[in-house]
DSSP file (Angstrom, degrees, kcal/mol; ACC not computed):
  #  RESIDUE AA STRUCTURE BP1 BP2  ACC     N-H-->O    O-->H-N    N-H-->O    O-->H-N    TCO  KAPPA ALPHA  PHI   PSI    X-CA   Y-CA   Z-CA
    1    1 A M              0   0    0      0, 0.0     5,-0.0     0, 0.0     0, 0.0   0.000 360.0 360.0 360.0 141.8   -8.8   88.6    7.1
    2    2 A D     >  -     0   0    0      1,-0.1     4,-2.6     4,-0.0     5,-0.2  -0.296 360.0-126.6 -57.4 139.5   -7.4   90.1   10.2
    3    3 A E  H  > S+     0   0    0      1,-0.2     4,-2.3     2,-0.2     5,-0.1   0.879 108.2  49.2 -60.2 -40.9   -4.3   88.2   11.4
    4    4 A K  H  > S+     0   0    0      2,-0.2     4,-2.3     1,-0.2    -1,-0.2   0.909 112.0  48.3 -66.9 -40.9   -5.7   87.7   15.0
    5    5 A I  H  > S+     0   0    0      2,-0.2     4,-2.4     1,-0.2    -2,-0.2   0.918 111.7  49.9 -65.1 -42.4   -9.0   86.5   13.7
    6    6 A E  H  X S+     0   0    0     -4,-2.6     4,-2.0     1,-0.2    -2,-0.2   0.909 110.0  50.9 -61.7 -41.9   -7.3   84.1   11.3
    7    7 A R  H  X S+     0   0    0     -4,-2.3     4,-2.2     1,-0.2    -1,-0.2   0.908 110.3  49.6 -62.2 -42.3   -5.1   82.8   14.1
    8    8 A L  H  X S+     0   0    0     -4,-2.3     4,-2.8     1,-0.2    -1,-0.2   0.899 108.7  52.3 -64.2 -40.7   -8.2   82.2   16.3
    9    9 A W  H  X S+     0   0    0     -4,-2.4     4,-2.8     1,-0.2    -1,-0.2   0.878 108.7  51.0 -63.8 -36.7   -9.9   80.3   13.5
   10   10 A K  H  X S+     0   0    0     -4,-2.0     4,-2.4     2,-0.2     5,-0.2   0.923 111.2  47.6 -65.3 -43.5   -6.9   78.1   13.1
   11   11 A I  H  X S+     0   0    0     -4,-2.2     4,-2.5     2,-0.2    -2,-0.2   0.935 114.4  46.9 -61.6 -45.8   -6.9   77.3   16.8
   12   12 A K  H  X S+     0   0    0     -4,-2.8     4,-2.6     2,-0.2    -2,-0.2   0.920 111.8  50.1 -64.0 -44.2  -10.7   76.6   16.8
   13   13 A T  H  X S+     0   0    0     -4,-2.8     4,-1.9     1,-0.2    -1,-0.2   0.934 113.7  44.8 -60.7 -47.0  -10.4   74.4   13.7
   14   14 A Y  H  X S+     0   0    0     -4,-2.4     4,-2.3     1,-0.2    -1,-0.2   0.891 111.8  53.6 -64.6 -39.1   -7.6   72.3   15.2
   15   15 A A  H  X S+     0   0    0     -4,-2.5     4,-2.4    -5,-0.2    -2,-0.2   0.909 108.0  49.9 -62.1 -42.0   -9.4   72.2   18.5
   16   16 A L  H  X S+     0   0    0     -4,-2.6     4,-1.7     2,-0.2    -1,-0.2   0.880 109.3  51.7 -66.1 -36.8  -12.6   70.8   16.8
   17   17 A L  H  X S+     0   0    0     -4,-1.9     4,-1.0     1,-0.2    -1,-0.2   0.919 111.3  47.7 -62.7 -43.0  -10.5   68.2   15.0
   18   18 A L  H >X S+     0   0    0     -4,-2.3     4,-0.9     1,-0.2     3,-0.6   0.891 106.6  57.6 -64.2 -39.2   -9.0   67.1   18.3
   19   19 A K  H >< S+     0   0    0     -4,-2.4     3,-0.7     1,-0.3     4,-0.4   0.895 103.0  53.8 -59.5 -40.0  -12.4   67.0   20.0
   20   20 A N  H 3< S+     0   0    0     -4,-1.7    -1,-0.3     1,-0.2     3,-0.2   0.810 116.8  37.6 -64.3 -28.9  -13.6   64.5   17.4
   21   21 A N  H X< S+     0   0    0     -4,-1.0     3,-0.8    -3,-0.6    -1,-0.2   0.406  90.6  95.5-101.2   0.6  -10.6   62.2   18.2
   22   22 A R  T << S+     0   0    0     -4,-0.9     2,-0.3    -3,-0.7    -1,-0.2   0.787  72.2  65.3 -65.7 -30.0  -10.6   62.8   21.9
   23   23 A E  T 3  S+     0   0    0     -4,-0.4    -1,-0.3    -3,-0.2    -4,-0.1  -0.060  72.2 153.2 -88.0  35.1  -12.6   59.8   22.9
   24   24 A S    <   -     0   0    0     -3,-0.8     6,-0.1    -2,-0.3    -3,-0.0  -0.329  46.3-142.1 -64.9 144.1  -10.0   57.3   21.7
   25   25 A S  S    S+     0   0    0      4,-0.0     2,-0.6     5,-0.0    -1,-0.1   0.594  82.2  88.2 -82.3 -10.8  -10.0   53.9   23.4
   26   26 A H  S  > S-     0   0    0      1,-0.2     4,-2.3     2,-0.0     3,-0.2  -0.795  70.2-151.6 -90.8 120.6   -6.2   53.9   23.2
   27   27 A S  H  > S+     0   0    0     -2,-0.6     4,-2.2     1,-0.2     5,-0.2   0.853  94.6  56.7 -62.3 -34.9   -4.8   55.6   26.3
   28   28 A G  H  > S+     0   0    0      2,-0.2     4,-2.2     1,-0.2    -1,-0.2   0.918 108.8  46.2 -62.6 -43.0   -1.6   56.7   24.4
   29   29 A E  H  > S+     0   0    0      1,-0.2     4,-2.7    -3,-0.2    -2,-0.2   0.908 110.9  52.7 -65.1 -41.9   -3.7   58.5   21.8
   30   30 A A  H  X S+     0   0    0     -4,-2.3     4,-2.2     1,-0.2    -2,-0.2   0.888 109.5  49.2 -62.2 -38.8   -5.8   60.1   24.5
   31   31 A I  H  X S+     0   0    0     -4,-2.2     4,-2.2     2,-0.2    -1,-0.2   0.914 112.0  48.2 -66.3 -43.5   -2.7   61.4   26.3
   32   32 A L  H  X S+     0   0    0     -4,-2.2     4,-2.0     2,-0.2    -2,-0.2   0.900 111.1  50.5 -64.1 -40.3   -1.3   62.8   23.1
   33   33 A I  H  X S+     0   0    0     -4,-2.7     4,-2.3     1,-0.2    -1,-0.2   0.913 109.6  50.4 -64.5 -41.9   -4.6   64.5   22.3
   34   34 A Q  H  X S+     0   0    0     -4,-2.2     4,-2.6     1,-0.2    -1,-0.2   0.893 108.5  52.7 -63.4 -38.3   -4.7   66.1   25.8
   35   35 A A  H  X S+     0   0    0     -4,-2.2     4,-2.0     1,-0.2    -1,-0.2   0.891 109.4  49.3 -62.5 -39.1   -1.2   67.3   25.3
   36   36 A E  H  X S+     0   0    0     -4,-2.0     4,-2.4     2,-0.2    -2,-0.2   0.882 110.0  50.9 -67.2 -38.4   -2.3   69.0   22.0
   37   37 A I  H  X S+     0   0    0     -4,-2.3     4,-2.5     2,-0.2    -2,-0.2   0.929 109.2  50.6 -63.8 -44.6   -5.3   70.5   23.8
   38   38 A D  H  X S+     0   0    0     -4,-2.6     4,-2.3     1,-0.2    -2,-0.2   0.903 109.8  51.5 -58.0 -41.4   -3.0   71.9   26.5
   39   39 A Y  H  X S+     0   0    0     -4,-2.0     4,-2.6     2,-0.2    -2,-0.2   0.920 109.3  49.6 -62.2 -44.5   -0.7   73.3   23.7
   40   40 A L  H  X S+     0   0    0     -4,-2.4     4,-2.7     2,-0.2    -2,-0.2   0.895 109.8  50.8 -63.4 -39.6   -3.7   75.0   22.1
   41   41 A V  H  X S+     0   0    0     -4,-2.5     4,-2.6     2,-0.2    -1,-0.2   0.924 111.7  47.8 -63.0 -42.9   -4.8   76.5   25.4
   42   42 A D  H  X S+     0   0    0     -4,-2.3     4,-2.2     2,-0.2    -2,-0.2   0.898 111.5  50.6 -63.1 -40.1   -1.3   77.9   25.9
   43   43 A E  H  X S+     0   0    0     -4,-2.6     4,-1.7     2,-0.2    -2,-0.2   0.902 110.9  49.0 -63.1 -42.3   -1.3   79.2   22.3
   44   44 A F  H  X>S+     0   0    0     -4,-2.7     4,-3.2     1,-0.2     5,-0.6   0.922 110.0  51.6 -61.8 -44.9   -4.6   80.9   23.0
   45   45 A Q  H  X5S+     0   0    0     -4,-2.6     4,-1.5     3,-0.2    -2,-0.2   0.895 106.5  54.8 -60.4 -41.3   -3.3   82.4   26.2
   46   46 A T  H  <5S+     0   0    0     -4,-2.2    -1,-0.2     1,-0.2    -2,-0.2   0.913 122.3  25.9 -60.2 -44.3   -0.2   83.8   24.4
   47   47 A G  H  <5S+     0   0    0     -4,-1.7    -2,-0.2    -5,-0.1    -1,-0.2   0.765 142.1   9.9 -92.4 -25.6   -2.3   85.7   21.8
   48   48 A F  H ><5S+     0   0    0     -4,-3.2     3,-0.5    -5,-0.2    -3,-0.2   0.366  96.3  92.9-139.5   3.5   -5.6   86.3   23.6
   49   49 A G  G ><< +     0   0    0     -4,-1.5     3,-1.8    -5,-0.6    -4,-0.1   0.261  47.4 109.1 -92.7  13.3   -5.4   85.5   27.2
   50   50 A D  G 3  S+     0   0    0      1,-0.3    -1,-0.2    -5,-0.1    -5,-0.1   0.750  86.3  41.9 -63.7 -21.9   -4.5   88.8   28.6
   51   51 A S  G <  S+     0   0    0     -3,-0.5     2,-0.3     2,-0.1    -1,-0.3   0.293  98.9  95.5-105.2  10.0   -7.9   89.3   30.2
   52   52 A L    <   -     0   0    0     -3,-1.8     2,-0.1    -7,-0.1    -3,-0.0  -0.770  69.4-127.9-103.9 146.0   -8.3   85.7   31.5
   53   53 A S     >  -     0   0    0     -2,-0.3     4,-1.8     1,-0.1     5,-0.1  -0.429  26.4-112.7 -81.8 163.2   -7.5   84.4   34.9
   54   54 A S  H  > S+     0   0    0      1,-0.2     4,-2.2     2,-0.2     5,-0.2   0.837 119.4  57.7 -64.7 -30.8   -5.2   81.5   35.5
   55   55 A G  H  > S+     0   0    0      2,-0.2     4,-2.4     1,-0.2    -1,-0.2   0.894 104.6  49.9 -64.9 -40.2   -8.3   79.6   36.8
   56   56 A Q  H  > S+     0   0    0      2,-0.2     4,-2.0     1,-0.2    -2,-0.2   0.892 110.8  49.8 -64.9 -39.1  -10.1   80.1   33.5
   57   57 A L  H  X S+     0   0    0     -4,-1.8     4,-1.2     2,-0.2    -2,-0.2   0.892 111.2  48.1 -69.0 -38.8   -7.1   78.9   31.6
   58   58 A E  H  X S+     0   0    0     -4,-2.2     4,-1.2     1,-0.2     3,-0.3   0.904 111.0  51.4 -66.0 -40.2   -6.8   75.7   33.7
   59   59 A K  H  X S+     0   0    0     -4,-2.4     4,-3.2     1,-0.2     3,-0.3   0.877 104.7  57.7 -63.2 -36.2  -10.5   75.1   33.3
   60   60 A A  H  < S+     0   0    0     -4,-2.0     7,-0.3     1,-0.2    -1,-0.2   0.840 104.7  51.4 -62.6 -33.4  -10.1   75.5   29.5
   61   61 A K  H  < S+     0   0    0     -4,-1.2    -1,-0.2    -3,-0.3    -2,-0.2   0.794 119.4  35.8 -72.7 -27.8   -7.6   72.6   29.6
   62   62 A E  H  < S+     0   0    0     -4,-1.2     2,-0.6    -3,-0.3    -2,-0.2   0.770 117.8  49.7 -94.9 -30.3  -10.0   70.4   31.6
   63   63 A D     X  -     0   0    0     -4,-3.2     4,-1.9     1,-0.2     3,-0.3  -0.890  62.2-170.7-119.4 100.3  -13.3   71.5   30.0
   64   64 A F  H  > S+     0   0    0     -2,-0.6     4,-2.2     1,-0.2     5,-0.2   0.871  86.7  52.9 -61.7 -40.3  -13.2   71.4   26.2
   65   65 A D  H  > S+     0   0    0      1,-0.2     4,-1.9     2,-0.2    -1,-0.2   0.871 107.2  52.9 -64.5 -35.9  -16.6   73.1   25.7
   66   66 A F  H  > S+     0   0    0     -3,-0.3     4,-2.2     2,-0.2    -1,-0.2   0.906 107.5  52.3 -63.8 -41.1  -15.4   76.0   28.0
   67   67 A F  H  X S+     0   0    0     -4,-1.9     4,-2.1    -7,-0.3    -2,-0.2   0.922 108.9  49.2 -60.5 -44.8  -12.3   76.4   25.8
   68   68 A L  H  X S+     0   0    0     -4,-2.2     4,-2.6     1,-0.2    -1,-0.2   0.863 108.6  54.2 -63.5 -34.8  -14.4   76.6   22.7
   69   69 A T  H  X S+     0   0    0     -4,-1.9     4,-2.4     2,-0.2    -1,-0.2   0.900 107.0  50.7 -64.6 -40.9  -16.6   79.2   24.4
   70   70 A L  H  X S+     0   0    0     -4,-2.2     4,-2.3     2,-0.2    -2,-0.2   0.911 111.0  48.7 -61.9 -42.2  -13.5   81.3   25.2
   71   71 A I  H  X S+     0   0    0     -4,-2.1     4,-2.6     2,-0.2    -2,-0.2   0.939 112.1  48.2 -63.2 -47.0  -12.5   81.1   21.5
   72   72 A D  H  X S+     0   0    0     -4,-2.6     4,-2.7     1,-0.2    -2,-0.2   0.887 110.6  51.8 -61.7 -39.0  -15.9   82.1   20.3
   73   73 A S  H  X S+     0   0    0     -4,-2.4     4,-2.3     2,-0.2    -1,-0.2   0.918 110.7  47.6 -63.2 -43.6  -16.0   85.0   22.8
   74   74 A A  H  X S+     0   0    0     -4,-2.3     4,-2.5     2,-0.2    -2,-0.2   0.903 112.1  50.4 -64.9 -40.9  -12.6   86.2   21.6
   75   75 A L  H  X S+     0   0    0     -4,-2.6     4,-2.7     2,-0.2    -2,-0.2   0.929 111.0  48.5 -62.2 -45.2  -13.8   85.9   17.9
   76   76 A N  H  X S+     0   0    0     -4,-2.7     4,-2.4     1,-0.2    -2,-0.2   0.904 111.6  50.3 -60.9 -41.7  -17.0   87.9   18.7
   77   77 A H  H  X S+     0   0    0     -4,-2.3     4,-2.2     2,-0.2    -2,-0.2   0.932 113.0  45.1 -62.6 -47.0  -15.0   90.5   20.4
   78   78 A L  H  X S+     0   0    0     -4,-2.5     4,-2.2     2,-0.2    -2,-0.2   0.888 113.0  50.6 -66.7 -39.1  -12.5   90.9   17.5
   79   79 A N  H  X S+     0   0    0     -4,-2.7     4,-1.9     2,-0.2    -1,-0.2   0.905 111.2  48.5 -64.6 -40.9  -15.3   90.9   15.0
   80   80 A A  H  X S+     0   0    0     -4,-2.4     4,-1.5     2,-0.2    -2,-0.2   0.889 110.6  51.6 -65.7 -38.9  -17.2   93.6   16.9
   81   81 A K  H  X S+     0   0    0     -4,-2.2     4,-1.1     1,-0.2    -2,-0.2   0.901 109.2  50.5 -62.8 -41.5  -14.0   95.7   17.1
   82   82 A G  H  X S+     0   0    0     -4,-2.2     4,-0.8     1,-0.2     3,-0.2   0.862 107.6  52.9 -65.7 -36.4  -13.5   95.4   13.4
   83   83 A E  H  < S+     0   0    0     -4,-1.9     3,-0.3     1,-0.2    -1,-0.2   0.812 103.1  58.3 -69.6 -29.8  -17.1   96.5   12.7
   84   84 A E  H  < S+     0   0    0     -4,-1.5    -1,-0.2     1,-0.2    -2,-0.2   0.834 100.9  56.9 -67.0 -31.5  -16.5   99.6   14.9
   85   85 A K  H  <        0   0    0     -4,-1.1    -1,-0.2    -3,-0.2    -2,-0.2   0.775 360.0 360.0 -71.0 -26.5  -13.6  100.6   12.6
   86   86 A T     <        0   0    0     -4,-0.8    -1,-0.2    -3,-0.3    -2,-0.2   0.465 360.0 360.0 -91.2 360.0  -15.7  100.7    9.5
């Protein structure tokens, strides 16, 4: 598997795990989960955010579904690019 695609799948998998635990009733856990989400958005930006605005990245930190949409869009783009090579 392409290294970039694998990296994106890891980010998405971890993001989905966090999403399942995001609605914690413990404020400390919720803060830690949000910090992890912020980290994942920053990780996404480092590898794949060259075409994203700072507004989109901030929205990704606030809107989890939007972040997942960005990941899916990047995966689709990379998969389409890979199909062009073959």
